[in-house]
N, CA, C, O and the ligand as a Tripos MOL2 file, in Angstrom:
@<TRIPOS>MOLECULE
protein
  317   315    80     0     0
PROTEIN
NO_CHARGES

@<TRIPOS>ATOM
      1 N         124.2340  120.3120  102.7420 N.3       1 MET1
      2 CA        124.3800  119.0290  103.4420 C.3       1 MET1
      3 C         123.6690  117.9490  102.6420 C.2       1 MET1
      4 O         122.5110  118.0990  102.2530 O.2       1 MET1
      5 N         124.3650  116.8960  102.4140 N.am      2 THR2
      6 CA        123.7850  115.7940  101.6480 C.3       2 THR2
      7 C         123.5020  114.6140  102.5600 C.2       2 THR2
      8 O         124.4360  113.9720  103.0390 O.2       2 THR2
      9 N         122.2480  114.3160  102.8090 N.am      3 PRO3
     10 CA        121.9350  113.1360  103.6420 C.3       3 PRO3
     11 C         122.3790  111.8560  102.9550 C.2       3 PRO3
     12 O         122.3230  111.7300  101.7320 O.2       3 PRO3
     13 N         122.8130  110.9270  103.7600 N.am      4 ASP4
     14 CA        123.2410  109.6490  103.1790 C.3       4 ASP4
     15 C         122.0400  108.7260  103.0450 C.2       4 ASP4
     16 O         121.8200  107.8340  103.8650 O.2       4 ASP4
     17 N         121.2790  108.9600  102.0050 N.am      5 LEU5
     18 CA        120.0110  108.2590  101.8670 C.3       5 LEU5
     19 C         120.1560  106.8250  101.3630 C.2       5 LEU5
     20 O         119.2200  106.0320  101.4700 O.2       5 LEU5
     21 N         121.2970  106.4980  100.8250 N.am      6 TYR6
     22 CA        121.3590  105.2520  100.0790 C.3       6 TYR6
     23 C         122.2090  104.1660  100.7300 C.2       6 TYR6
     24 O         122.4390  103.1160  100.1320 O.2       6 TYR6
     25 N         122.6710  104.4090  101.9350 N.am      7 ASP7
     26 CA        123.5070  103.3850  102.5710 C.3       7 ASP7
     27 C         122.7780  102.7060  103.7210 C.2       7 ASP7
     28 O         123.3610  102.4270  104.7690 O.2       7 ASP7
     29 N         121.5150  102.4510  103.5080 N.am      8 LEU8
     30 CA        120.7310  101.8150  104.5620 C.3       8 LEU8
     31 C         121.2300  100.3980  104.8210 C.2       8 LEU8
     32 O         121.6040   99.6830  103.8910 O.2       8 LEU8
     33 N         121.2340  100.0070  106.0640 N.am      9 PRO9
     34 CA        121.6500   98.6280  106.3690 C.3       9 PRO9
     35 C         120.6620   97.6260  105.8030 C.2       9 PRO9
     36 O         119.4700   97.9070  105.6830 O.2       9 PRO9
     37 N         121.1650   96.4750  105.4630 N.am     10 MET10
     38 CA        120.3250   95.4850  104.8100 C.3      10 MET10
     39 C         119.2060   94.9720  105.7070 C.2      10 MET10
     40 O         118.2070   94.4450  105.2170 O.2      10 MET10
     41 N         119.3690   95.1210  107.0090 N.am     11 ASP11
     42 CA        118.3390   94.5580  107.8800 C.3      11 ASP11
     43 C         117.0380   95.3630  107.8420 C.2      11 ASP11
     44 O         116.0940   95.0390  108.5620 O.2      11 ASP11
     45 N         116.9810   96.3740  107.0370 N.am     12 TYR12
     46 CA        115.7140   97.0610  106.8510 C.3      12 TYR12
     47 C         114.7920   96.3160  105.8870 C.2      12 TYR12
     48 O         113.6780   96.7620  105.6140 O.2      12 TYR12
     49 N         115.2520   95.2080  105.3880 N.am     13 TYR13
     50 CA        114.4020   94.4300  104.4890 C.3      13 TYR13
     51 C         113.0790   94.0790  105.1390 C.2      13 TYR13
     52 O         112.0490   94.0070  104.4690 O.2      13 TYR13
     53 N         113.1070   93.8630  106.4390 N.am     14 ALA14
     54 CA        111.8920   93.4840  107.1500 C.3      14 ALA14
     55 C         110.8160   94.5560  107.0450 C.2      14 ALA14
     56 O         109.6250   94.2580  107.1290 O.2      14 ALA14
     57 N         111.2340   95.7940  106.8640 N.am     15 ASP15
     58 CA        110.2600   96.8610  106.7070 C.3      15 ASP15
     59 C         109.6690   96.8960  105.3050 C.2      15 ASP15
     60 O         108.6960   97.6050  105.0460 O.2      15 ASP15
     61 N         110.2590   96.1370  104.4190 N.am     16 ALA16
     62 CA        109.7170   95.9910  103.0730 C.3      16 ALA16
     63 C         109.5390   97.3130  102.3530 C.2      16 ALA16
     64 O         108.5460   97.5310  101.6600 O.2      16 ALA16
     65 N         110.4940   98.1730  102.5240 N.am     17 VAL17
     66 CA        110.4870   99.3980  101.7380 C.3      17 VAL17
     67 C         111.8530   99.5490  101.0970 C.2      17 VAL17
     68 O         112.8440   99.0400  101.6210 O.2      17 VAL17
     69 N         111.9160  100.2230   99.9970 N.am     18 PHE18
     70 CA        113.2050  100.4740   99.3750 C.3      18 PHE18
     71 C         113.1580  101.7800   98.6100 C.2      18 PHE18
     72 O         112.0850  102.3040   98.3080 O.2      18 PHE18
     73 N         114.3040  102.2840   98.3080 N.am     19 SER19
     74 CA        114.4200  103.5710   97.6470 C.3      19 SER19
     75 C         115.0960  103.3770   96.3030 C.2      19 SER19
     76 O         116.3080  103.1730   96.2300 O.2      19 SER19
     77 N         114.3160  103.4400   95.2550 N.am     20 GLU20
     78 CA        114.8790  103.3050   93.9250 C.3      20 GLU20
     79 C         114.1400  104.2510   92.9960 C.2      20 GLU20
     80 O         112.9240  104.1370   92.8390 O.2      20 GLU20
     81 N         114.8470  105.1730   92.3850 N.am     21 PRO21
     82 CA        114.1690  106.1530   91.5330 C.3      21 PRO21
     83 C         113.3190  105.4930   90.4570 C.2      21 PRO21
     84 O         113.7870  104.6240   89.7210 O.2      21 PRO21
     85 N         112.0680  105.9200   90.3790 N.am     22 GLY22
     86 CA        111.1980  105.4660   89.3090 C.3      22 GLY22
     87 C         110.4780  104.1600   89.5720 C.2      22 GLY22
     88 O         109.7470  103.6720   88.7100 O.2      22 GLY22
     89 N         110.6780  103.5710   90.7830 N.am     23 ARG23
     90 CA        109.9580  102.3310   91.0930 C.3      23 ARG23
     91 C         109.2380  102.4930   92.4110 C.2      23 ARG23
     92 O         109.7530  103.1070   93.3450 O.2      23 ARG23
     93 N         108.0380  101.9350   92.4800 N.am     24 CYS24
     94 CA        107.2700  102.0240   93.7220 C.3      24 CYS24
     95 C         108.0420  101.3950   94.8670 C.2      24 CYS24
     96 O         108.6570  100.3390   94.7200 O.2      24 CYS24
     97 N         107.9990  102.0690   96.0150 N.am     25 TRP25
     98 CA        108.8350  101.7080   97.1630 C.3      25 TRP25
     99 C         108.3160  100.5120   97.9400 C.2      25 TRP25
    100 O         109.0390   99.9590   98.7690 O.2      25 TRP25
    101 N         107.0950  100.1050   97.6950 N.am     26 ARG26
    102 CA        106.5160   99.0300   98.4870 C.3      26 ARG26
    103 C         106.8020   97.6580   97.8870 C.2      26 ARG26
    104 O         106.9380   97.5010   96.6730 O.2      26 ARG26
    105 N         106.8880   96.6820   98.7640 N.am     27 MET27
    106 CA        106.9660   95.3000   98.3330 C.3      27 MET27
    107 C         105.5670   94.7010   98.4100 C.2      27 MET27
    108 O         104.7980   95.0250   99.3150 O.2      27 MET27
    109 N         105.2470   93.8470   97.4830 N.am     28 VAL28
    110 CA        103.9650   93.1550   97.4950 C.3      28 VAL28
    111 C         104.2290   91.6640   97.2900 C.2      28 VAL28
    112 O         105.2760   91.2690   96.7770 O.2      28 VAL28
    113 N         103.2730   90.8580   97.6960 N.am     29 TYR29
    114 CA        103.3860   89.4350   97.4210 C.3      29 TYR29
    115 C         102.8310   89.1380   96.0350 C.2      29 TYR29
    116 O         101.7850   89.6590   95.6490 O.2      29 TYR29
    117 N         103.5250   88.3170   95.3120 N.am     30 ASP30
    118 CA        103.0490   88.0550   93.9560 C.3      30 ASP30
    119 C         101.7450   87.2620   93.9920 C.2      30 ASP30
    120 O         101.3800   86.6830   95.0150 O.2      30 ASP30
    121 N         101.0630   87.2480   92.8750 N.am     31 GLY31
    122 CA         99.7320   86.6670   92.8220 C.3      31 GLY31
    123 C          99.7280   85.1930   92.5070 C.2      31 GLY31
    124 O          98.6680   84.6240   92.2460 O.2      31 GLY31
    125 N         100.8840   84.5570   92.5230 N.am     32 GLU32
    126 CA        100.9530   83.1710   92.0920 C.3      32 GLU32
    127 C         101.1480   82.1970   93.2350 C.2      32 GLU32
    128 O         101.3920   81.0100   93.0220 O.2      32 GLU32
    129 N         101.0390   82.7090   94.4470 N.am     33 GLY33
    130 CA        101.0720   81.8140   95.5930 C.3      33 GLY33
    131 C         102.4550   81.3790   96.0400 C.2      33 GLY33
    132 O         102.5690   80.4820   96.8750 O.2      33 GLY33
    133 N         103.4970   81.9780   95.5160 N.am     34 SER34
    134 CA        104.8440   81.5870   95.9270 C.3      34 SER34
    135 C         105.1710   82.1250   97.3150 C.2      34 SER34
    136 O         106.0480   81.6000   98.0010 O.2      34 SER34
    137 N         104.4530   83.1850   97.7290 N.am     35 GLY35
    138 CA        104.7320   83.7730   99.0250 C.3      35 GLY35
    139 C         105.9460   84.6700   99.0430 C.2      35 GLY35
    140 O         106.3070   85.2110  100.0880 O.2      35 GLY35
    141 N         106.5720   84.8310   97.9110 N.am     36 ARG36
    142 CA        107.7520   85.6760   97.8700 C.3      36 ARG36
    143 C         107.3640   87.1230   97.5820 C.2      36 ARG36
    144 O         106.5500   87.3830   96.6970 O.2      36 ARG36
    145 N         107.9410   88.0610   98.3250 N.am     37 PRO37
    146 CA        107.6730   89.4670   98.0190 C.3      37 PRO37
    147 C         108.3520   89.8780   96.7230 C.2      37 PRO37
    148 O         109.4130   89.3700   96.3590 O.2      37 PRO37
    149 N         107.7190   90.7940   96.0530 N.am     38 MET38
    150 CA        108.3250   91.3590   94.8540 C.3      38 MET38
    151 C         108.0670   92.8540   94.8410 C.2      38 MET38
    152 O         107.1980   93.3530   95.5570 O.2      38 MET38
    153 N         108.8160   93.5500   94.0350 N.am     39 HIS39
    154 CA        108.6180   94.9860   93.9420 C.3      39 HIS39
    155 C         107.2560   95.2840   93.3410 C.2      39 HIS39
    156 O         106.8330   94.6500   92.3750 O.2      39 HIS39
    157 N         106.5900   96.2450   93.9190 N.am     40 CYS40
    158 CA        105.2940   96.6560   93.3890 C.3      40 CYS40
    159 C         105.4530   97.0570   91.9280 C.2      40 CYS40
    160 O         106.2930   97.8930   91.5950 O.2      40 CYS40
    161 N         104.6420   96.4560   91.0540 N.am     41 PRO41
    162 CA        104.8050   96.7180   89.6080 C.3      41 PRO41
    163 C         104.0230   97.9280   89.1010 C.2      41 PRO41
    164 O         104.0800   98.2490   87.9130 O.2      41 PRO41
    165 N         103.3020   98.5950   89.9840 N.am     42 GLU42
    166 CA        102.4640   99.6960   89.5280 C.3      42 GLU42
    167 C         103.3130  100.8950   89.0940 C.2      42 GLU42
    168 O         104.4050  101.1030   89.6230 O.2      42 GLU42
    169 N         102.8280  101.6680   88.1530 N.am     43 PRO43
    170 CA        103.5890  102.8450   87.7050 C.3      43 PRO43
    171 C         103.6850  103.9070   88.7960 C.2      43 PRO43
    172 O         102.7410  104.1400   89.5510 O.2      43 PRO43
    173 N         104.8410  104.5360   88.8540 N.am     44 VAL44
    174 CA        105.0850  105.5590   89.8660 C.3      44 VAL44
    175 C         104.3060  106.8360   89.5560 C.2      44 VAL44
    176 O         104.2710  107.3080   88.4200 O.2      44 VAL44
    177 N         103.6870  107.3750   90.5960 N.am     45 VAL45
    178 CA        102.9530  108.6330   90.4670 C.3      45 VAL45
    179 C         103.5440  109.6940   91.3890 C.2      45 VAL45
    180 O         103.6170  110.8700   91.0340 O.2      45 VAL45
    181 N         103.9680  109.2570   92.5910 N.am     46 TRP46
    182 CA        104.4010  110.1950   93.6240 C.3      46 TRP46
    183 C         105.8720  110.0040   93.9740 C.2      46 TRP46
    184 O         106.4320  108.9190   93.8180 O.2      46 TRP46
    185 N         106.4740  111.0760   94.4460 N.am     47 VAL47
    186 CA        107.8050  111.0040   95.0310 C.3      47 VAL47
    187 C         107.7790  111.8250   96.3200 C.2      47 VAL47
    188 O         107.1840  112.9020   96.3760 O.2      47 VAL47
    189 N         108.4290  111.3010   97.3420 N.am     48 GLY48
    190 CA        108.4050  111.9990   98.6240 C.3      48 GLY48
    191 C         109.3620  111.3370   99.5810 C.2      48 GLY48
    192 O         110.2750  110.6220   99.1670 O.2      48 GLY48
    193 N         109.1520  111.5760  100.8710 N.am     49 ASN49
    194 CA        110.0270  111.0240  101.8940 C.3      49 ASN49
    195 C         109.2660  110.0220  102.7560 C.2      49 ASN49
    196 O         108.0660  110.1620  102.9910 O.2      49 ASN49
    197 N         109.9860  109.0190  103.2140 N.am     50 HIS50
    198 CA        109.4090  108.0910  104.1670 C.3      50 HIS50
    199 C         110.2980  108.0430  105.3980 C.2      50 HIS50
    200 O         111.5170  107.9150  105.2820 O.2      50 HIS50
    201 N         109.6930  108.1450  106.5750 N.am     51 ARG51
    202 CA        110.4350  108.1460  107.8130 C.3      51 ARG51
    203 C         110.5350  106.7230  108.3490 C.2      51 ARG51
    204 O         109.5270  106.0590  108.5900 O.2      51 ARG51
    205 N         111.7650  106.2750  108.5270 N.am     52 LEU52
    206 CA        111.9880  104.9420  109.0660 C.3      52 LEU52
    207 C         111.7880  104.9450  110.5720 C.2      52 LEU52
    208 O         111.7160  105.9960  111.2080 O.2      52 LEU52
    209 N         111.7020  103.7510  111.1220 N.am     53 ALA53
    210 CA        111.4360  103.6170  112.5530 C.3      53 ALA53
    211 C         112.4760  104.3570  113.3960 C.2      53 ALA53
    212 O         112.1490  104.8990  114.4520 O.2      53 ALA53
    213 N         113.7080  104.3770  112.9370 N.am     54 GLY54
    214 CA        114.7660  105.0330  113.6910 C.3      54 GLY54
    215 C         114.8020  106.5400  113.5220 C.2      54 GLY54
    216 O         115.6490  107.2080  114.1160 O.2      54 GLY54
    217 N         113.8940  107.0900  112.7200 N.am     55 GLY55
    218 CA        113.8410  108.5200  112.5360 C.3      55 GLY55
    219 C         114.5170  109.0020  111.2630 C.2      55 GLY55
    220 O         114.3720  110.1620  110.8790 O.2      55 GLY55
    221 N         115.2490  108.1200  110.6140 N.am     56 ARG56
    222 CA        115.8740  108.5070  109.3540 C.3      56 ARG56
    223 C         114.8190  108.5980  108.2590 C.2      56 ARG56
    224 O         113.7940  107.9190  108.3090 O.2      56 ARG56
    225 N         115.0780  109.4240  107.2960 N.am     57 GLN57
    226 CA        114.1600  109.5250  106.1680 C.3      57 GLN57
    227 C         114.8520  109.0460  104.9060 C.2      57 GLN57
    228 O         116.0380  109.2920  104.6890 O.2      57 GLN57
    229 N         114.0880  108.3630  104.0910 N.am     58 ILE58
    230 CA        114.5950  107.9450  102.7910 C.3      58 ILE58
    231 C         113.7080  108.5440  101.7090 C.2      58 ILE58
    232 O         112.5260  108.8130  101.9270 O.2      58 ILE58
    233 N         114.2940  108.7430  100.5600 N.am     59 ARG59
    234 CA        113.5420  109.2220   99.4060 C.3      59 ARG59
    235 C         112.8470  108.0230   98.7840 C.2      59 ARG59
    236 O         113.4780  106.9960   98.5320 O.2      59 ARG59
    237 N         111.5590  108.1490   98.5380 N.am     60 VAL60
    238 CA        110.8260  107.0220   97.9700 C.3      60 VAL60
    239 C         109.9420  107.4860   96.8190 C.2      60 VAL60
    240 O         109.4920  108.6300   96.7600 O.2      60 VAL60
    241 N         109.7210  106.5670   95.9280 N.am     61 TRP61
    242 CA        108.8160  106.7860   94.8010 C.3      61 TRP61
    243 C         107.6340  105.8440   95.0080 C.2      61 TRP61
    244 O         107.8110  104.7200   95.4790 O.2      61 TRP61
    245 N         106.4340  106.2920   94.6610 N.am     62 SER62
    246 CA        105.2470  105.5240   95.0050 C.3      62 SER62
    247 C         104.2360  105.5220   93.8690 C.2      62 SER62
    248 O         104.0650  106.5070   93.1510 O.2      62 SER62
    249 N         103.5700  104.3750   93.7350 N.am     63 CYS63
    250 CA        102.4110  104.3520   92.8520 C.3      63 CYS63
    251 C         101.2500  105.0390   93.5620 C.2      63 CYS63
    252 O         101.3540  105.3780   94.7410 O.2      63 CYS63
    253 N         100.1580  105.2420   92.8580 N.am     64 ASP64
    254 CA         99.0430  105.9670   93.4490 C.3      64 ASP64
    255 C          98.4590  105.2290   94.6420 C.2      64 ASP64
    256 O          97.9870  105.8570   95.5900 O.2      64 ASP64
    257 N          98.4850  103.9140   94.6040 N.am     65 GLY65
    258 CA         97.8750  103.1310   95.6690 C.3      65 GLY65
    259 C          98.7110  103.0190   96.9300 C.2      65 GLY65
    260 O          98.2020  102.5840   97.9630 O.2      65 GLY65
    261 N          99.9800  103.3980   96.8750 N.am     66 HIS66
    262 CA        100.8750  103.2590   98.0210 C.3      66 HIS66
    263 C         101.3630  104.6030   98.5470 C.2      66 HIS66
    264 O         102.4430  104.7060   99.1280 O.2      66 HIS66
    265 N         100.5520  105.6230   98.3320 N.am     67 ARG67
    266 CA        100.9740  106.9530   98.7640 C.3      67 ARG67
    267 C         100.9940  107.0770  100.2880 C.2      67 ARG67
    268 O         101.7600  107.8700  100.8370 O.2      67 ARG67
    269 N         100.1660  106.3060  100.9640 N.am     68 GLU68
    270 CA        100.1330  106.3910  102.4250 C.3      68 GLU68
    271 C         101.5140  106.0780  102.9900 C.2      68 GLU68
    272 O         102.1200  105.0660  102.6360 O.2      68 GLU68
    273 N         102.0030  106.9340  103.8560 N.am     69 GLY69
    274 CA        103.3390  106.7700  104.4200 C.3      69 GLY69
    275 C         104.3950  107.5920  103.7160 C.2      69 GLY69
    276 O         105.5310  107.6910  104.1780 O.2      69 GLY69
    277 N         104.0140  108.1820  102.5930 N.am     70 VAL70
    278 CA        104.9390  109.0680  101.8760 C.3      70 VAL70
    279 C         104.6800  110.4930  102.3250 C.2      70 VAL70
    280 O         103.5870  111.0240  102.1290 O.2      70 VAL70
    281 N         105.6790  111.1060  102.9240 N.am     71 GLU71
    282 CA        105.5250  112.4720  103.4130 C.3      71 GLU71
    283 C         105.9360  113.4580  102.3270 C.2      71 GLU71
    284 O         106.8180  113.1830  101.5120 O.2      71 GLU71
    285 N         105.2900  114.5870  102.3360 N.am     72 ARG72
    286 CA        105.5800  115.6530  101.3690 C.3      72 ARG72
    287 C         105.5560  115.1070   99.9420 C.2      72 ARG72
    288 O         106.4300  115.4160   99.1320 O.2      72 ARG72
    289 N         104.5600  114.3030   99.6530 N.am     73 ALA73
    290 CA        104.4700  113.6990   98.3400 C.3      73 ALA73
    291 C         104.2370  114.7620   97.2650 C.2      73 ALA73
    292 O         103.4410  115.6850   97.4380 O.2      73 ALA73
    293 N         104.9360  114.6080   96.1790 N.am     74 ALA74
    294 CA        104.7480  115.4710   95.0250 C.3      74 ALA74
    295 C         104.6270  114.5920   93.7990 C.2      74 ALA74
    296 O         105.0970  113.4540   93.7980 O.2      74 ALA74
    297 N         104.0120  115.0980   92.7770 N.am     75 VAL75
    298 CA        103.8760  114.3140   91.5550 C.3      75 VAL75
    299 C         105.2610  114.1100   90.9430 C.2      75 VAL75
    300 O         106.0140  115.0560   90.7100 O.2      75 VAL75
    301 N         105.5610  112.8470   90.6940 N.am     76 ALA76
    302 CA        106.8360  112.5140   90.0740 C.3      76 ALA76
    303 C         106.7460  112.7490   88.5800 C.2      76 ALA76
    304 O         105.8340  112.2550   87.9160 O.2      76 ALA76
    305 N         107.6780  113.4890   88.0660 N.am     77 THR77
    306 CA        107.6860  113.7570   86.6400 C.3      77 THR77
    307 C         108.7200  112.8720   85.9670 C.2      77 THR77
    308 O         109.8170  112.6690   86.4860 O.2      77 THR77
    309 N         108.3600  112.3570   84.8260 N.am     78 ALA78
    310 CA        109.2730  111.4720   84.1060 C.3      78 ALA78
    311 C         110.5100  112.2460   83.6940 C.2      78 ALA78
    312 O         110.4390  113.4120   83.3060 O.2      78 ALA78
    313 N         111.6440  111.5710   83.7880 N.am     79 GLY79
    314 CA        112.9020  112.1960   83.3990 C.3      79 GLY79
    315 C         113.3510  113.0620   84.5170 C.2      79 GLY79
    316 O         114.4000  113.7000   84.4210 O.2      79 GLY79
    317 ZN        102.9150  100.4630   94.7200 Zn       80 ZN80
@<TRIPOS>BOND
     1     1     2 1
     2     2     3 1
     3     3     4 2
     4     3     5 am
     5     5     6 1
     6     6     7 1
     7     7     8 2
     8     7     9 am
     9     9    10 1
    10    10    11 1
    11    11    12 2
    12    11    13 am
    13    13    14 1
    14    14    15 1
    15    15    16 2
    16    15    17 am
    17    17    18 1
    18    18    19 1
    19    19    20 2
    20    19    21 am
    21    21    22 1
    22    22    23 1
    23    23    24 2
    24    23    25 am
    25    25    26 1
    26    26    27 1
    27    27    28 2
    28    27    29 am
    29    29    30 1
    30    30    31 1
    31    31    32 2
    32    31    33 am
    33    33    34 1
    34    34    35 1
    35    35    36 2
    36    35    37 am
    37    37    38 1
    38    38    39 1
    39    39    40 2
    40    39    41 am
    41    41    42 1
    42    42    43 1
    43    43    44 2
    44    43    45 am
    45    45    46 1
    46    46    47 1
    47    47    48 2
    48    47    49 am
    49    49    50 1
    50    50    51 1
    51    51    52 2
    52    51    53 am
    53    53    54 1
    54    54    55 1
    55    55    56 2
    56    55    57 am
    57    57    58 1
    58    58    59 1
    59    59    60 2
    60    59    61 am
    61    61    62 1
    62    62    63 1
    63    63    64 2
    64    63    65 am
    65    65    66 1
    66    66    67 1
    67    67    68 2
    68    67    69 am
    69    69    70 1
    70    70    71 1
    71    71    72 2
    72    71    73 am
    73    73    74 1
    74    74    75 1
    75    75    76 2
    76    75    77 am
    77    77    78 1
    78    78    79 1
    79    79    80 2
    80    79    81 am
    81    81    82 1
    82    82    83 1
    83    83    84 2
    84    83    85 am
    85    85    86 1
    86    86    87 1
    87    87    88 2
    88    87    89 am
    89    89    90 1
    90    90    91 1
    91    91    92 2
    92    91    93 am
    93    93    94 1
    94    94    95 1
    95    95    96 2
    96    95    97 am
    97    97    98 1
    98    98    99 1
    99    99   100 2
   100    99   101 am
   101   101   102 1
   102   102   103 1
   103   103   104 2
   104   103   105 am
   105   105   106 1
   106   106   107 1
   107   107   108 2
   108   107   109 am
   109   109   110 1
   110   110   111 1
   111   111   112 2
   112   111   113 am
   113   113   114 1
   114   114   115 1
   115   115   116 2
   116   115   117 am
   117   117   118 1
   118   118   119 1
   119   119   120 2
   120   119   121 am
   121   121   122 1
   122   122   123 1
   123   123   124 2
   124   123   125 am
   125   125   126 1
   126   126   127 1
   127   127   128 2
   128   127   129 am
   129   129   130 1
   130   130   131 1
   131   131   132 2
   132   131   133 am
   133   133   134 1
   134   134   135 1
   135   135   136 2
   136   135   137 am
   137   137   138 1
   138   138   139 1
   139   139   140 2
   140   139   141 am
   141   141   142 1
   142   142   143 1
   143   143   144 2
   144   143   145 am
   145   145   146 1
   146   146   147 1
   147   147   148 2
   148   147   149 am
   149   149   150 1
   150   150   151 1
   151   151   152 2
   152   151   153 am
   153   153   154 1
   154   154   155 1
   155   155   156 2
   156   155   157 am
   157   157   158 1
   158   158   159 1
   159   159   160 2
   160   159   161 am
   161   161   162 1
   162   162   163 1
   163   163   164 2
   164   163   165 am
   165   165   166 1
   166   166   167 1
   167   167   168 2
   168   167   169 am
   169   169   170 1
   170   170   171 1
   171   171   172 2
   172   171   173 am
   173   173   174 1
   174   174   175 1
   175   175   176 2
   176   175   177 am
   177   177   178 1
   178   178   179 1
   179   179   180 2
   180   179   181 am
   181   181   182 1
   182   182   183 1
   183   183   184 2
   184   183   185 am
   185   185   186 1
   186   186   187 1
   187   187   188 2
   188   187   189 am
   189   189   190 1
   190   190   191 1
   191   191   192 2
   192   191   193 am
   193   193   194 1
   194   194   195 1
   195   195   196 2
   196   195   197 am
   197   197   198 1
   198   198   199 1
   199   199   200 2
   200   199   201 am
   201   201   202 1
   202   202   203 1
   203   203   204 2
   204   203   205 am
   205   205   206 1
   206   206   207 1
   207   207   208 2
   208   207   209 am
   209   209   210 1
   210   210   211 1
   211   211   212 2
   212   211   213 am
   213   213   214 1
   214   214   215 1
   215   215   216 2
   216   215   217 am
   217   217   218 1
   218   218   219 1
   219   219   220 2
   220   219   221 am
   221   221   222 1
   222   222   223 1
   223   223   224 2
   224   223   225 am
   225   225   226 1
   226   226   227 1
   227   227   228 2
   228   227   229 am
   229   229   230 1
   230   230   231 1
   231   231   232 2
   232   231   233 am
   233   233   234 1
   234   234   235 1
   235   235   236 2
   236   235   237 am
   237   237   238 1
   238   238   239 1
   239   239   240 2
   240   239   241 am
   241   241   242 1
   242   242   243 1
   243   243   244 2
   244   243   245 am
   245   245   246 1
   246   246   247 1
   247   247   248 2
   248   247   249 am
   249   249   250 1
   250   250   251 1
   251   251   252 2
   252   251   253 am
   253   253   254 1
   254   254   255 1
   255   255   256 2
   256   255   257 am
   257   257   258 1
   258   258   259 1
   259   259   260 2
   260   259   261 am
   261   261   262 1
   262   262   263 1
   263   263   264 2
   264   263   265 am
   265   265   266 1
   266   266   267 1
   267   267   268 2
   268   267   269 am
   269   269   270 1
   270   270   271 1
   271   271   272 2
   272   271   273 am
   273   273   274 1
   274   274   275 1
   275   275   276 2
   276   275   277 am
   277   277   278 1
   278   278   279 1
   279   279   280 2
   280   279   281 am
   281   281   282 1
   282   282   283 1
   283   283   284 2
   284   283   285 am
   285   285   286 1
   286   286   287 1
   287   287   288 2
   288   287   289 am
   289   289   290 1
   290   290   291 1
   291   291   292 2
   292   291   293 am
   293   293   294 1
   294   294   295 1
   295   295   296 2
   296   295   297 am
   297   297   298 1
   298   298   299 1
   299   299   300 2
   300   299   301 am
   301   301   302 1
   302   302   303 1
   303   303   304 2
   304   303   305 am
   305   305   306 1
   306   306   307 1
   307   307   308 2
   308   307   309 am
   309   309   310 1
   310   310   311 1
   311   311   312 2
   312   311   313 am
   313   313   314 1
   314   314   315 1
   315   315   316 2
@<TRIPOS>SUBSTRUCTURE
     1 MET1         2 RESIDUE 1 A MET
     2 THR2         6 RESIDUE 1 A THR
     3 PRO3        10 RESIDUE 1 A PRO
     4 ASP4        14 RESIDUE 1 A ASP
     5 LEU5        18 RESIDUE 1 A LEU
     6 TYR6        22 RESIDUE 1 A TYR
     7 ASP7        26 RESIDUE 1 A ASP
     8 LEU8        30 RESIDUE 1 A LEU
     9 PRO9        34 RESIDUE 1 A PRO
    10 MET10       38 RESIDUE 1 A MET
    11 ASP11       42 RESIDUE 1 A ASP
    12 TYR12       46 RESIDUE 1 A TYR
    13 TYR13       50 RESIDUE 1 A TYR
    14 ALA14       54 RESIDUE 1 A ALA
    15 ASP15       58 RESIDUE 1 A ASP
    16 ALA16       62 RESIDUE 1 A ALA
    17 VAL17       66 RESIDUE 1 A VAL
    18 PHE18       70 RESIDUE 1 A PHE
    19 SER19       74 RESIDUE 1 A SER
    20 GLU20       78 RESIDUE 1 A GLU
    21 PRO21       82 RESIDUE 1 A PRO
    22 GLY22       86 RESIDUE 1 A GLY
    23 ARG23       90 RESIDUE 1 A ARG
    24 CYS24       94 RESIDUE 1 A CYS
    25 TRP25       98 RESIDUE 1 A TRP
    26 ARG26      102 RESIDUE 1 A ARG
    27 MET27      106 RESIDUE 1 A MET
    28 VAL28      110 RESIDUE 1 A VAL
    29 TYR29      114 RESIDUE 1 A TYR
    30 ASP30      118 RESIDUE 1 A ASP
    31 GLY31      122 RESIDUE 1 A GLY
    32 GLU32      126 RESIDUE 1 A GLU
    33 GLY33      130 RESIDUE 1 A GLY
    34 SER34      134 RESIDUE 1 A SER
    35 GLY35      138 RESIDUE 1 A GLY
    36 ARG36      142 RESIDUE 1 A ARG
    37 PRO37      146 RESIDUE 1 A PRO
    38 MET38      150 RESIDUE 1 A MET
    39 HIS39      154 RESIDUE 1 A HIS
    40 CYS40      158 RESIDUE 1 A CYS
    41 PRO41      162 RESIDUE 1 A PRO
    42 GLU42      166 RESIDUE 1 A GLU
    43 PRO43      170 RESIDUE 1 A PRO
    44 VAL44      174 RESIDUE 1 A VAL
    45 VAL45      178 RESIDUE 1 A VAL
    46 TRP46      182 RESIDUE 1 A TRP
    47 VAL47      186 RESIDUE 1 A VAL
    48 GLY48      190 RESIDUE 1 A GLY
    49 ASN49      194 RESIDUE 1 A ASN
    50 HIS50      198 RESIDUE 1 A HIS
    51 ARG51      202 RESIDUE 1 A ARG
    52 LEU52      206 RESIDUE 1 A LEU
    53 ALA53      210 RESIDUE 1 A ALA
    54 GLY54      214 RESIDUE 1 A GLY
    55 GLY55      218 RESIDUE 1 A GLY
    56 ARG56      222 RESIDUE 1 A ARG
    57 GLN57      226 RESIDUE 1 A GLN
    58 ILE58      230 RESIDUE 1 A ILE
    59 ARG59      234 RESIDUE 1 A ARG
    60 VAL60      238 RESIDUE 1 A VAL
    61 TRP61      242 RESIDUE 1 A TRP
    62 SER62      246 RESIDUE 1 A SER
    63 CYS63      250 RESIDUE 1 A CYS
    64 ASP64      254 RESIDUE 1 A ASP
    65 GLY65      258 RESIDUE 1 A GLY
    66 HIS66      262 RESIDUE 1 A HIS
    67 ARG67      266 RESIDUE 1 A ARG
    68 GLU68      270 RESIDUE 1 A GLU
    69 GLY69      274 RESIDUE 1 A GLY
    70 VAL70      278 RESIDUE 1 A VAL
    71 GLU71      282 RESIDUE 1 A GLU
    72 ARG72      286 RESIDUE 1 A ARG
    73 ALA73      290 RESIDUE 1 A ALA
    74 ALA74      294 RESIDUE 1 A ALA
    75 VAL75      298 RESIDUE 1 A VAL
    76 ALA76      302 RESIDUE 1 A ALA
    77 THR77      306 RESIDUE 1 A THR
    78 ALA78      310 RESIDUE 1 A ALA
    79 GLY79      314 RESIDUE 1 A GLY
    80 ZN80       317 GROUP 0 **** ****
């Protein structure tokens, strides 16, 4: 069975999480005062699952500082 992990509705933007291989799943505000969120630029260390409010799980990649909320985290290996 293949879960449909990648067809999340766009209105999940408010949760500020996303699923993209090799990039940290969290959004952060940039340091220049624009107030615009941007993708966390930290290098990915972990890969695991994140449970959305509705109970669905998405595959997420995380830097070391954003591991909280990642379930069954494992070390992400390059390639
Ligand atoms: Zn991060």
